[in-house]
Residue, then its C-alpha position, 0 to 999 in steps of 0.5 A: m499500500k502506497t502513502k500519500v508522501s511516497v506517492l507525492a515524492q514519486a512525483n515531484y522525483p524530476i523536479n527534484k532532480l533538477v532541482i539538485t543538478l541545478l544547484l550542483t552546477a553552480i557550486i562546481g560551476c566554471a567558466n572559460i574566456g577568450h582562448e589558450f596562446p603561447a604565452g611562452q613564446v612573448q620573450t620573442i617578442k621584439i619593440g620596434e621589429t616584430t611585425q603583426n604579421d609576425i605575432y599574427t603568425t606565433f599568436g594566432t587569433p587575436w581574441r579580441t582587438g582595439l583602437e588606442n590613439g588610434l592606433k590597433t592593439w590586439t589581445y590574446g586572453n584566456y581567463r578560467y574561472s571555477a568555484l572550487s578552485e583558483s581561477e586563472t588568468e593570462d591576458l597579452v596585450i600588443k600595440f602596434d604602430k602606424r607601419g604595423v609594429v611593436s610598440s609596446y606589448s604587456y603580459n599578466s597571470t595569475k598562473r603559479a610559476k611550474 
């Protein structure tokens, strides 16, 4: 003989499963933004020498492009956020002069050295 409680529990089973799944996703969830790039190649960039074509060949398509004072900037970024572990971020911002040659760049990372 089934009781009212067990019938109600069975009727709500899909909803309970959905709620548990959503809660676990929220707790364990993570987000990745941008894309990986060969950070080990950053030291090959030479201000006043490296061209846009060189950068493209080495790092691929930039994740984001922009203008600063009328000059092109390319950004390579990889950002990993997680609710259960430390987030890791790294980005490379490259500024080009009017000739398409690197005028400056900055690389930043929260990754720990191995």
